[in-house]
C-alpha positions as a Python dict, from the first residue, in 0.01 Angstrom:
ca = {
    (1, 'M'): (0, 0, 0),
    (2, 'I'): (-371, -66, -32),
    (3, 'Y'): (-621, 105, 196),
    (4, 'L'): (-903, -119, 313),
    (5, 'K'): (-1232, -77, 493),
    (6, 'W'): (-1390, -375, 665),
    (7, 'K'): (-1658, -455, 917),
    (8, 'L'): (-1533, -622, 1231),
    (9, 'A'): (-1660, -973, 1293),
    (10, 'Q'): (-1850, -868, 1606),
    (11, 'D'): (-1933, -505, 1530),
    (12, 'H'): (-1694, -311, 1756),
    (13, 'S'): (-1453, -595, 1832),
    (14, 'G'): (-1352, -929, 1696),
    (15, 'T'): (-1132, -1043, 1417),
    (16, 'G'): (-1052, -881, 1087),
    (17, 'P'): (-905, -1010, 762),
    (18, 'E'): (-540, -977, 868),
    (19, 'G'): (-486, -1351, 929),
    (20, 'P'): (-636, -1480, 604),
    (21, 'I'): (-452, -1212, 404),
    (22, 'A'): (-124, -1323, 567),
    (23, 'E'): (-204, -1688, 497),
    (24, 'A'): (-250, -1596, 129),
    (25, 'G'): (97, -1438, 121),
    (26, 'G'): (17, -1070, 180),
    (27, 'T'): (35, -847, 485),
    (28, 'A'): (-238, -643, 649),
    (29, 'A'): (-267, -425, 957),
    (30, 'A'): (-557, -252, 1126),
    (31, 'S'): (-553, 120, 1196),
    (32, 'W'): (-692, 293, 1503),
    (33, 'A'): (-1004, 408, 1315),
    (34, 'V'): (-1327, 220, 1394),
    (35, 'D'): (-1662, 393, 1350),
    (36, 'A'): (-1985, 343, 1547),
    (37, 'A'): (-2110, 82, 1299),
    (38, 'G'): (-1796, -133, 1346),
    (39, 'Y'): (-1622, -45, 1019),
    (40, 'R'): (-1244, -11, 1036),
    (41, 'I'): (-976, 131, 809),
    (42, 'G'): (-667, -82, 759),
    (43, 'Y'): (-371, -125, 531),
    (44, 'A'): (-254, -412, 314),
    (45, 'S'): (41, -488, 93),
    (46, 'D'): (-5, -445, -280),
    (47, 'D'): (9, -824, -324),
    (48, 'A'): (-268, -895, -69),
    (49, 'D'): (-541, -1136, -177),
    (50, 'L'): (-866, -981, -59),
    (51, 'R'): (-1097, -1263, -168),
    (52, 'G'): (-1287, -1481, 74),
    (53, 'G'): (-1352, -1458, 445),
    (54, 'P'): (-1660, -1338, 629),
    (55, 'W'): (-1554, -972, 633),
    (56, 'Q'): (-1704, -705, 413),
    (57, 'V'): (-1368, -583, 279),
    (58, 'T'): (-1359, -301, 26),
    (59, 'E'): (-1056, -132, -121),
    (60, 'Q'): (-1045, 243, -54),
    (61, 'T'): (-852, 526, -214),
    (62, 'E'): (-618, 723, 8),
    (63, 'A'): (-868, 1011, -3),
    (64, 'Q'): (-1157, 784, 104),
    (65, 'A'): (-956, 635, 391),
    (66, 'L'): (-845, 980, 506),
    (67, 'A'): (-1202, 1115, 492),
    (68, 'F'): (-1324, 819, 702),
    (69, 'C'): (-1052, 884, 960),
    (70, 'Q'): (-1114, 1259, 964),
    (71, 'G'): (-1478, 1185, 1040),
    (72, 'L'): (-1352, 1032, 1366),
    (73, 'Y'): (-1059, 1266, 1431),
    (74, 'A'): (-1055, 1595, 1239),
    (75, 'D'): (-675, 1634, 1255),
    (76, 'A'): (-601, 1294, 1095),
    (77, 'A'): (-341, 1319, 819),
    (78, 'V'): (-154, 1083, 589),
    (79, 'E'): (193, 1014, 730),
    (80, 'S'): (508, 971, 518),
    (81, 'D'): (473, 591, 539),
    (82, 'G'): (114, 607, 411),
    (83, 'T'): (-57, 532, 740),
    (84, 'I'): (-309, 778, 880),
    (85, 'S'): (-239, 956, 1206),
    (86, 'G'): (-484, 921, 1488),
    (87, 'P'): (-569, 1106, 1805),
    (88, 'P'): (-291, 1144, 2060),
    (89, 'S'): (-265, 879, 2327),
    (90, 'P'): (-416, 990, 2659),
    (91, 'D'): (-66, 940, 2803),
    (92, 'D'): (65, 1209, 2564),
    (93, 'V'): (-193, 1471, 2657),
}
């Protein structure tokens, strides 16, 4: 798994690089974590082609992705599948 950080197309909403990565033969998924500037953490398969597209996509280490998420939710942790846990759903509180 590759950790990614990208800026959403329209700051706090809009599209990300998931579609173009899938079209190039990889897989990508967004996480829950979006900061005030519109940057998001996401995940991609090891074979993902990150070139092209209008997004500012940068590869992150696990530690960088976790630190970003912990800046938004202090209890964020890396799960066994590599994803990063987020805040509980309001329905679970």
